[in-house]
N, C-alpha and C positions, 0 to 999 in steps of 0.2 A: 797552367803553371800554379795558380793558387790552389787548385785541387791537389796536385802532387805534394806541395809544401804542407798542406793540412794533413795528408796521409802520413807524411814523414814525421811531423810533430806528434801525431796520434800514436805512431809506433814507438817513438822515443819515450813518450809519456808512459805507455804500457810497460816498456822495458824498465824504466825508472821505478814504477810502482811495483813491478815484479821483484826487482832487486831489493827494494826497501822491505817488502814482505819476507823475502828469503833471509835478510839480515835479522829481522825481528824474530823469525822462527829459530834461526841459529842461536841468537842470544838467549831465547827462552830455553832451548834445548840444552845449552851449556849449563844453565842453572839446575836443570834436572839431572844432568849427568855427573854432578859432583858427588863425592863419596858421602855417605850418611855420617852423622855425628857418631863418635865412639860410644859404645854401650857403657852404662853405669858399672862401676866396679862391683864385684860380688860383695854382698853384705850391706850395701847401701840401700837406703829406702827408695822404692820405685816412685816415679812421679808420672803425672799425666793421666789421661783417660784410659790408656791401655794397661794400667797397672792393676790387673784383676787379681782375684784370689789366688790363682796359680803362681803369680809373680810375687805377691806379698810374703814377707817373712812370717813364719808360723809363730803364734804366741804359745807360751807354755801355759799349762793349766792355771798356775798362780797369776800370771799376767792377765789371762782372760777373766778370771774371777775378780781381780782387782778392777779391771776396766768395767765389768758389769756392775760392781758395787758402786763405783764412782757415778755411773749413769743413773743407777737407782737412787742414790743419795741426792743427786741433782734434781731428779724428777720429784722426789718427796719434798724437797725444799721449795721447788717451784709451785707444786700443788698446794702446799701449806700457805704460801704467800698469796696465791689466787683465792683461796677459800676465806681468808680473814676470820679464823676460828675465834669463837668466844671462849672464855675460861671454862664454862660448863661443858663444852664440847671436847676439851683436851683429853680427858680420860678415855673416851671412845676413840679418839684419834690415835692415842698411844697404843691402845689395844689393837687397832687396825694395823698400825705399823709393825707390831710384833708378829701378828699373824701373816701379814704380807711378806715380811722378811723370812719367816719360816717356810712359807709357800715357795718363795724364790729359791731358797737354799735347797729344798727338797727337789724342786724341778731341775735346777742346774747341776745338782750333784751327780746326775747320771751321765753328763756329757763326757767326763774324762775317765770313767771307770772301764776302760777298754780291756785292761789286762785280765779282768775277771769274767769276761764274756764266755758264754758256753760255745762249744765248737759245733754242736749239732743244730740242725734246723729247728727241731722240736724244742730244744733247750733255749734257743734264741726267741722263739715264739712265747714260751713260758715266761721268760724274763721280761719280754715286752708287755705281756699281760699283767704281770706283777707291777711293773712300772706305771702302766696306765691306771691300775687300781689305786696305787699310792697317789698318783697325780690327781685323780678324781676326788679322793678324800681331801687332798690339800685344797683343791678348788672349792669344795663344799665348805670347808672351814673358813676360807677367805670370803666366800659369799655371805656366810653368817656374820662375820665381823663387819663387812661392808654394809650389810642390811642394818645392823645395830647402829653404826655410825650415820648412815644415810637418814635414818628416822630423826636424828637430832639436827639435821641441817634445815635451814629455811629455804624458800623457793629459789632465791638468787644463788645460794650456795649449791643447791641441787643441780641447777643448770650448769654451773662451772664444773661440778664433780662429774656429771654425765658426759660432758664434753671432753674432760681432761684425764680422767682416771683410766689407766691402762690403755693408752692410745696405741693402736696397732699400726696404723698407716703413718707415713711421714707427713708431718705438718697439719694433721687434722685429727679429730676425734673418731674413734671407732674404726672398724675395718675399712680398708680401701674400697672405694666404689669401682666396679668394673664396667 
């Protein structure tokens, strides 16, 4: 008799556990079955990690240039603050800034000149070759200005300049390590 009662209690317990499990699964399934939130209206700014370049509104050339200029100005101000320049270094710093700005303008001016692009493959290659030659010339003039400025820095300033000037990777100096 005891054996039959224990079997009956065991079966009841299994049934109860099974029903509780089914209820939990049903409740979880009801949460997933709800309709998704409505999409953002057209023209509003995308949010969240899925807001990639295809979803973002496109900037006009003027907006892009303004944004790049703001970034450059902030970078120049930050670098100047880190270097703690002495009065005798100011002239070389100003010369470096002038050459750097000209370099940036020449480099970024190509970005939005799409309407004048050649139609043929050879024409596009010729245009690219001319742009690369102009960019190489701009980089050489920038290097000369940096060299003139660099020679006036003390060792501590050189360490800062080496680490901070024209950082390519996010959050650190120089190109990203792979």
